[in-house]
C-alpha positions as CSV (number, residue, x, y, z in Angstrom):
1,M,119.8,104.3,90.8
2,R,120.8,105.0,94.4
3,R,119.8,102.4,97.0
4,I,117.5,103.5,99.8
5,T,117.1,101.1,102.8
6,R,113.8,100.4,104.6
7,N,112.6,103.0,107.1
8,L,114.9,105.6,105.7
9,I,114.0,109.1,106.9
10,A,114.8,111.9,104.4
11,V,114.8,115.3,106.0
12,T,115.0,118.2,103.6
13,I,116.7,121.4,104.7
14,A,114.0,124.1,104.3
15,A,116.3,127.0,104.1
16,G,118.1,125.5,101.2
17,L,114.9,125.0,99.2
18,A,113.4,128.5,99.6
19,A,110.1,126.8,99.3
20,K,106.9,128.7,98.5
21,A,103.9,128.6,100.8
22,E,101.6,127.1,98.2
23,A,101.4,124.0,96.1
24,F,99.0,121.5,94.6
25,S,98.6,118.0,93.2
26,L,96.8,116.9,90.0
27,M,94.7,113.8,89.5
28,G,94.1,111.5,86.6
29,P,93.5,107.8,85.7
30,F,96.2,105.6,87.2
31,A,99.3,105.1,85.1
32,S,100.4,101.5,84.5
33,W,103.1,101.8,87.2
34,Q,100.8,103.2,89.9
35,T,99.9,99.9,91.5
36,T,98.4,99.0,94.8
37,A,101.7,97.4,96.0
38,I,103.3,100.8,96.1
39,G,100.4,102.8,97.5
40,Y,98.1,103.6,94.6
41,N,94.5,102.6,93.7
42,L,93.8,101.6,97.3
43,P,90.4,100.2,98.0
44,A,87.9,101.6,100.5
45,S,88.4,98.4,102.6
46,L,91.8,99.9,103.7
47,G,90.1,102.6,105.7
48,G,89.6,105.4,103.2
49,L,87.0,106.1,100.6
50,G,88.8,104.3,97.8
51,D,91.0,106.2,95.4
52,V,89.6,108.3,92.5
53,G,92.8,108.4,90.6
54,G,96.6,108.8,90.8
55,P,98.9,111.9,91.0
56,M,99.9,113.3,87.6
57,L,102.9,115.2,86.3
58,I,102.5,118.9,85.9
59,N,101.8,118.6,82.1
60,E,99.5,115.6,82.5
61,E,96.6,117.3,84.1
62,Y,92.9,116.4,83.5
63,R,90.4,119.2,83.4
64,L,87.0,120.4,82.3
65,N,86.4,122.5,79.2
66,T,82.7,123.1,80.0
67,P,82.4,126.3,82.0
68,V,78.9,125.6,83.5
69,L,78.0,122.3,85.3
70,T,74.6,121.5,86.7
71,Y,73.8,119.5,89.8
72,G,70.7,117.9,91.4
73,F,69.4,115.5,94.0
74,D,67.7,112.2,93.6
75,G,64.9,110.8,95.7
76,N,67.2,108.7,98.0
77,F,69.1,111.9,98.9
78,L,66.0,113.9,99.5
79,F,64.4,111.2,101.6
80,F,67.4,110.8,104.0
81,F,69.0,114.3,104.0
82,G,65.9,116.4,103.3
83,S,66.0,120.2,102.8
84,N,68.9,120.6,105.3
85,G,71.0,118.2,103.3
86,V,70.2,120.3,100.2
87,A,71.2,123.4,102.1
88,A,74.6,121.8,103.1
89,V,75.4,120.9,99.5
90,N,74.3,124.3,98.2
91,A,76.6,125.9,100.7
92,A,79.5,123.9,99.3
93,M,78.6,124.8,95.8
94,S,78.4,128.4,96.7
95,I,82.0,128.3,97.9
96,L,83.0,126.9,94.5
97,N,81.0,129.5,92.7
98,D,82.6,132.3,94.6
99,I,86.1,131.4,93.4
100,P,87.3,134.2,91.1
101,A,88.4,133.6,87.5
102,A,92.0,132.5,87.2
103,S,92.9,135.7,85.5
104,A,91.6,137.7,88.5
105,M,93.9,136.0,91.0
106,S,97.2,137.6,92.1
107,A,100.5,136.0,91.2
108,S,101.2,135.1,94.8
109,L,97.7,134.0,95.7
110,A,98.2,135.9,99.0
111,E,94.5,136.9,99.1
112,F,93.6,133.3,100.0
113,P,94.1,131.7,103.4
114,L,96.6,129.0,104.4
115,Q,94.0,127.7,106.9
116,A,90.3,127.2,106.1
117,I,89.3,125.0,109.1
118,G,86.8,126.7,111.3
119,P,86.8,126.5,115.1
120,A,85.9,123.0,116.2
121,N,82.3,122.3,117.3
122,A,82.7,120.5,120.6
123,T,79.1,119.1,120.6
124,A,79.5,117.7,117.0
125,A,82.8,116.2,118.0
126,S,81.4,114.4,121.1
127,L,78.6,113.0,119.0
128,Q,81.0,112.0,116.2
129,I,79.3,114.1,113.5
130,R,81.0,114.7,110.2
131,D,80.2,117.8,108.1
132,L,78.3,117.1,104.9
133,K,79.2,120.5,103.4
134,S,82.9,120.0,103.8
135,A,82.7,116.4,102.4
136,T,80.8,117.8,99.3
137,L,83.3,120.5,98.8
138,S,86.3,118.2,98.8
139,T,84.6,115.5,96.7
140,V,83.7,117.9,93.9
141,L,87.3,119.2,93.9
142,G,88.4,115.7,93.2
143,Q,86.0,115.4,90.3
144,L,87.5,118.7,88.9
145,G,91.0,117.1,88.7
146,L,92.6,118.0,92.1
147,A,94.3,115.4,94.3
148,A,95.4,115.7,97.9
149,P,98.7,117.6,98.1
150,E,99.5,116.3,101.6
151,R,99.3,112.7,100.3
152,W,101.5,113.2,97.2
153,V,104.3,115.4,98.4
154,F,106.3,112.2,98.3
155,T,105.3,109.0,96.7
156,L,106.9,105.8,95.5
157,R,107.8,105.3,91.8
158,D,109.1,101.8,92.3
159,R,110.1,99.1,94.7
160,L,113.0,96.9,93.6
161,V,114.8,94.1,95.3
162,V,118.4,93.7,93.9
163,G,120.9,91.3,95.5
164,G,118.8,91.0,98.6
165,V,118.6,94.7,99.1
166,T,115.2,96.5,98.8
167,N,115.4,99.8,96.9
168,Y,112.6,102.5,97.0
169,V,112.5,105.2,94.3
170,V,110.8,108.2,95.8
171,I,109.4,111.0,93.7
172,Q,107.3,114.1,94.2
173,R,103.9,114.9,92.6
174,H,103.3,118.2,94.3
175,Y,103.9,121.6,92.6
176,D,104.3,125.2,93.3
177,P,101.6,127.2,91.3
178,V,104.0,130.0,90.5
179,T,107.2,128.1,89.5
180,L,105.4,124.8,88.6
181,L,108.4,123.1,90.3
182,P,108.0,120.3,92.9
183,T,108.0,121.4,96.5
184,N,107.6,119.8,99.9
185,V,105.5,122.6,101.5
186,V,101.7,122.5,101.7
187,N,100.0,125.7,102.8
188,G,103.2,126.7,104.7
189,V,103.6,123.3,106.3
190,L,106.9,121.5,105.7
191,Y,106.7,117.8,105.0
192,T,109.2,114.9,105.1
193,Y,108.6,111.2,104.7
194,N,109.3,107.8,106.0
195,V,109.2,104.7,103.8
196,R,107.0,102.1,105.3
197,D,106.9,98.5,103.9
198,P,104.3,97.5,104.7
199,V,102.3,100.4,106.0
200,P,101.0,99.3,109.4
201,N,98.0,97.0,109.2
202,N,98.2,96.8,105.4
203,T,100.2,95.0,102.8
204,H,101.4,97.8,100.5
205,A,104.5,100.0,100.7
206,D,104.4,103.8,100.7
207,A,106.4,107.0,101.3
208,V,104.3,108.2,104.3
209,E,104.4,112.0,104.8
210,T,104.9,113.5,108.2
211,R,104.9,117.2,109.2
212,A,108.3,118.6,110.0
213,S,107.0,122.0,110.9
214,G,104.0,124.2,110.4
215,N,100.3,124.5,111.5
216,P,98.6,121.1,111.4
217,D,95.3,122.8,110.7
218,N,96.6,124.1,107.4
219,I,95.2,121.2,105.4
220,T,93.7,121.5,102.0
221,A,90.0,120.9,101.2
222,A,91.1,118.6,98.5
223,S,92.7,116.3,101.1
224,I,89.5,115.5,102.8
225,D,88.3,113.2,100.0
226,D,91.7,111.6,99.4
227,R,92.5,109.6,102.5
228,G,93.0,112.8,104.6
229,G,89.8,113.9,106.3
230,L,88.5,116.1,109.0
231,G,87.9,114.9,112.5
232,F,84.5,114.7,114.0
233,G,83.2,118.2,114.7
234,Q,85.6,119.9,112.2
235,F,84.5,121.9,109.2
236,M,85.9,123.9,106.3
237,T,84.9,127.5,105.9
238,G,86.2,127.7,102.3
239,L,89.2,126.8,100.1
240,T,92.9,127.2,101.0
241,R,95.6,128.8,99.0
242,D,96.8,125.4,97.7
243,D,93.3,124.4,96.5
244,I,93.0,127.7,94.7
245,G,96.5,127.3,93.2
246,G,95.5,123.9,91.7
247,L,92.4,125.2,90.1
248,R,94.2,128.2,88.7
249,H,96.7,126.0,87.1
250,L,94.0,123.8,85.5
251,L,91.9,126.7,84.3
252,R,94.4,129.5,83.5
253,F,94.4,130.8,79.9
254,N,98.0,130.1,79.1
255,N,97.6,126.4,80.0
256,L,97.0,125.2,76.4
257,N,96.0,121.6,75.5
258,V,94.6,120.1,72.3
259,E,91.1,119.1,73.4
260,T,87.9,117.9,71.9
261,L,84.7,119.6,73.0
262,D,82.2,117.6,75.0
263,A,79.9,115.6,72.8
264,S,76.9,117.5,74.0
265,V,78.2,120.8,72.7
266,T,76.9,122.2,69.4
267,L,77.0,125.5,67.6
268,R,74.3,128.0,68.6
269,P,71.6,127.9,66.0
270,S,71.1,131.7,66.1
271,T,74.7,132.2,65.0
272,L,75.1,129.7,62.3
273,T,75.5,132.4,59.7
274,S,78.6,133.7,61.4
275,P,79.5,131.5,64.4
276,Y,83.2,132.5,64.5
277,A,84.9,135.8,65.3
278,P,88.5,136.8,65.8
279,V,89.3,138.1,69.2
280,T,90.0,141.8,69.0
281,G,89.0,143.2,72.4
282,T,86.5,142.2,75.0
283,N,84.0,139.5,75.0
284,G,81.0,140.1,77.3
285,T,82.4,140.3,80.8
286,N,85.7,138.9,79.8
287,S,88.7,141.2,79.6
288,V,91.2,141.3,76.8
289,L,92.8,137.9,76.6
290,P,96.6,137.5,77.3
291,P,99.0,136.7,74.5
292,F,99.6,133.2,73.3
293,N,102.3,131.5,75.4
294,P,102.3,127.7,75.0
295,G,105.1,127.0,77.5
296,F,106.3,124.0,75.5
297,P,107.5,123.3,71.9
298,F,104.7,122.2,69.6
299,A,104.1,121.3,66.0
300,P,101.1,122.4,63.9
301,I,98.1,120.1,64.4
302,G,97.9,117.6,61.6
303,S,95.2,115.1,60.6
304,S,94.6,113.6,64.1
305,G,90.9,114.3,64.0
306,T,91.0,118.1,63.8
307,N,89.1,120.4,61.5
308,T,91.4,121.2,58.6
309,N,89.1,123.8,57.1
310,N,89.3,127.5,57.9
311,P,86.8,127.9,60.7
312,V,86.1,131.5,59.9
313,L,84.7,130.4,56.5
314,T,82.6,127.4,57.6
315,N,79.6,126.7,59.8
316,V,81.1,123.5,61.1
317,L,81.7,123.1,64.8
318,V,85.5,123.0,65.5
319,A,85.5,120.1,68.0
320,T,89.2,119.4,68.3
321,A,91.6,122.3,68.6
322,R,94.3,123.8,70.7
323,R,92.4,125.4,73.6
324,P,93.3,127.6,76.6
325,G,91.9,127.0,80.1
326,I,88.3,128.2,80.5
327,G,89.2,130.4,83.5
328,K,86.3,129.4,85.8
329,V,83.8,126.7,86.4
330,S,80.3,127.5,87.7
331,F,77.7,125.2,89.2
332,N,74.0,125.7,88.7
333,P,71.3,123.7,90.6
334,M,68.9,121.7,88.3
335,P,65.5,120.6,89.3
336,V,65.3,116.8,89.0
337,D,62.4,114.3,88.8
338,A,63.3,112.4,92.0
339,L,62.0,109.1,90.7
340,L,63.4,109.2,87.1
341,N,66.6,111.3,87.9
342,L,65.8,113.4,84.8
343,A,65.7,117.2,84.6
344,I,62.1,118.5,84.9
345,T,63.1,121.0,82.3
346,P,66.2,120.7,80.0
347,V,68.8,123.4,80.6
348,T,70.6,125.2,77.8
349,N,73.9,127.0,78.6
350,M,75.4,129.2,75.9
351,Y,79.0,130.3,76.0
352,T,82.0,131.3,73.9
353,D,84.5,128.7,73.1
354,F,88.0,130.0,72.5
355,F,90.6,128.1,70.4
356,Y,93.5,128.6,68.1
357,Q,93.0,128.1,64.4
358,T,94.6,125.0,62.8
359,N,98.2,125.6,61.7
360,S,98.0,129.2,63.1
361,L,98.6,131.2,66.3
362,T,95.5,133.2,65.6
363,L,93.0,133.1,68.5
364,T,89.4,132.8,67.5
365,N,86.1,131.7,69.0
366,Q,82.8,130.1,68.2
367,Q,79.5,130.6,69.9
368,V,78.3,127.3,71.2
369,Q,75.6,125.8,73.4
370,R,75.1,122.8,75.6
371,V,71.7,121.3,76.3
372,T,71.5,119.0,79.4
373,T,68.6,116.7,80.3
374,I,70.3,115.2,83.3
375,P,72.5,116.9,86.0
376,D,76.2,116.7,85.5
377,I,76.5,115.9,89.2
378,L,73.8,113.9,91.0
379,F,73.8,113.7,94.8
380,S,72.4,110.5,96.1
381,A,72.2,108.4,99.3
382,G,72.5,104.7,100.0
383,D,73.7,102.0,102.4
384,L,77.4,102.0,101.7
385,Y,78.5,99.6,104.4
386,N,81.6,97.9,102.9
387,G,82.9,95.5,105.6
388,A,85.1,98.2,107.1
389,P,84.6,98.6,110.9
390,F,84.1,102.3,110.8
391,S,81.9,103.2,107.8
392,G,79.2,105.5,109.2
393,A,79.8,108.9,107.5
394,T,81.3,107.8,104.2
395,L,80.6,108.3,100.5
396,Q,81.2,106.9,97.1
397,R,82.1,108.8,93.9
398,P,83.2,107.9,90.3
399,T,86.8,107.1,89.7
400,A,89.0,108.7,87.0
401,T,88.5,105.7,84.6
402,R,85.8,107.7,82.8
403,W,88.2,110.5,82.1
404,V,89.7,110.8,78.6
405,N,93.4,110.8,77.9
406,N,94.2,113.3,75.1
407,S,98.0,112.7,75.1
408,A,97.8,111.3,71.5
409,L,96.4,114.7,70.3
410,Q,99.3,116.7,71.7
411,T,101.6,116.6,68.6
412,F,105.0,117.8,69.9
413,V,108.1,118.5,67.9
414,G,109.9,115.2,67.7
415,G,106.9,113.0,67.8
416,T,103.6,112.2,69.4
417,N,103.2,112.5,73.2
418,S,102.4,109.1,74.8
419,A,102.2,110.3,78.4
420,A,99.5,109.6,81.0
421,G,97.9,113.0,80.0
422,P,96.8,115.7,79.5
423,G,93.2,114.8,79.3
424,L,89.6,115.8,79.6
425,I,87.0,115.3,82.4
426,P,83.7,114.6,80.5
427,S,80.4,116.0,81.5
428,A,77.2,114.0,81.9
429,G,76.1,114.9,78.5
430,S,78.9,113.1,76.7
431,N,77.9,109.7,77.9
432,A,74.4,110.2,79.4
433,T,75.8,109.3,82.9
434,A,76.0,111.8,85.7
435,I,78.8,112.1,88.2
436,V,76.9,110.3,91.0
437,I,78.1,111.2,94.5
438,T,76.5,108.9,97.1
439,F,76.5,109.6,100.8
440,N,76.1,106.8,103.2
441,S,72.6,106.5,104.7
442,L,73.6,104.0,107.4
443,G,72.6,106.5,110.1
444,P,73.6,106.2,113.7
445,S,75.4,102.9,114.3
446,R,77.6,101.2,116.9
447,L,80.6,98.8,116.7
448,N,80.8,95.9,119.1
449,F,83.7,93.3,119.0
450,T,85.4,90.5,120.8
451,S,89.2,90.2,121.4
452,G,90.7,86.7,121.1
453,G,87.5,85.1,122.4
454,F,88.3,86.2,126.0
455,V,87.6,89.9,126.2
456,Q,84.2,90.8,124.9
457,F,82.6,94.2,124.2
458,L,79.2,93.1,123.1
459,D,76.7,95.2,125.0
460,E,75.3,98.7,124.3
461,G,77.4,100.3,127.0
462,S,80.7,99.1,125.5
463,A,79.9,99.9,121.9
464,I,81.9,102.4,119.8
465,N,80.0,105.1,117.9
466,N,80.4,104.8,114.2
467,G,79.9,108.4,113.1
468,V,77.0,110.2,111.4
469,W,76.5,113.0,108.8
470,G,75.5,116.5,109.9
471,Y,75.5,120.1,108.8
472,F,77.2,122.5,111.1
473,D,79.7,125.2,111.7
474,T,79.8,126.7,115.2
475,T,76.1,125.8,115.3
476,I,74.6,122.4,114.5
477,Y,71.9,123.0,111.9
478,S,71.0,119.3,111.3
479,V,71.9,115.7,112.1
480,F,71.0,113.1,109.5
481,P,68.7,111.4,108.8
482,D,66.9,114.7,108.5
483,G,64.6,115.3,111.4
484,I,66.7,113.6,114.1
485,T,67.6,115.9,116.9
486,I,70.8,116.1,119.0
487,Q,68.8,114.7,121.9
488,D,67.6,111.8,119.7
489,L,71.2,111.1,118.7
490,E,72.4,111.3,122.3
491,R,69.8,108.8,123.4
492,Q,70.6,106.4,120.5
493,L,74.4,106.6,120.9
494,F,74.7,107.0,124.7
495,G,71.5,105.5,126.0
496,Q,70.8,108.9,127.7
């Protein structure tokens, strides 16, 4: 292992790499070596939102195998954010719903932009307003299995002290969606790194990325939720090429994993006489599926919980099987009893589940349904002050500890895989617990402080504004709590 001294700057020659303009990072539960000491699982008290999970290898991805998710709003959200808050979230979900299926994307992804930040709203910036729509968009991407590429271009694998010399092992967890090889380019921006030990004002070490060249506005939507973030007055108009590339990798048909269906999935009762059918042509709006291409050596699935019967001859749900990516995830609003957080009317989604028959390369399918009585994603609001000085427009969301590692199901030639993944992101129906995303309802606030007991900034005029939620693009549609006007905010924050 080569020794790397502190504050080493490693600059990669871009021309020698012939780097692509797109790349992505994958998220999963923290591996045992991904410790806080070397930059993982950082708490919200360190200035971010708190980490959802850690960066995964290219074959350790975590993904959904449920094609339709529901979302709703509880009473706390509706009381604080109101109808304009609902509109902001719906706008974010519409962006996600407009993403084409993975099979409809070009190989180069050239149809998607490198930059998706709109023109800054100067009024929102001066009043320190953060965009609720953009935060929703990024946070949901994290719950779909995407991490921030900008943060994981370079990262530490280990920190070793040998003979009085500190050694840092630096790796990459950032991949080109075409070659699936590591790259140090994000949306056309070239990154390098500087090992900091400790990171300023913290106690952990990290390989801190810096831009070597490229447009600083070419940030991914995924990065907003993962210690990246937009400035006050900035907003996303959609997803970037890198965001799309990560989703395509997770959901593409030729990305095969042995997976178990969500516990809430059952066979459709109307098809119990013949729930299975070989794939011979088209299926509804789906085009003919591409040929089987696993991309890795594999052995026939044995007795690790899979259905060993011939599925064509049985009426038993095939829960565990080798499955391709589902191509696309859609999000449907779900009316919720604001007091009980239950669906007013249960929702049934029916779809076709594709899988490969046990000990066979024959692609088949079964007609299944999923009945949901609670939304998969529940948007809420609450006082999230956590002791950090600046905690106005912040949020909380579940970590990846609830995700399921299926590596033991992947029976490779030569033995059972024991890696950190691949795995499954469960829906709300599997454990009767929604993915709760809670936005801070602190509202307009100010920070006052003293310095060494001599210099004091304790009056209203010297206070620092703490940031609020809003919904805007080039126009400010709302400032929250819902009903507050720009003039109200100016009077509260500036005494005008």
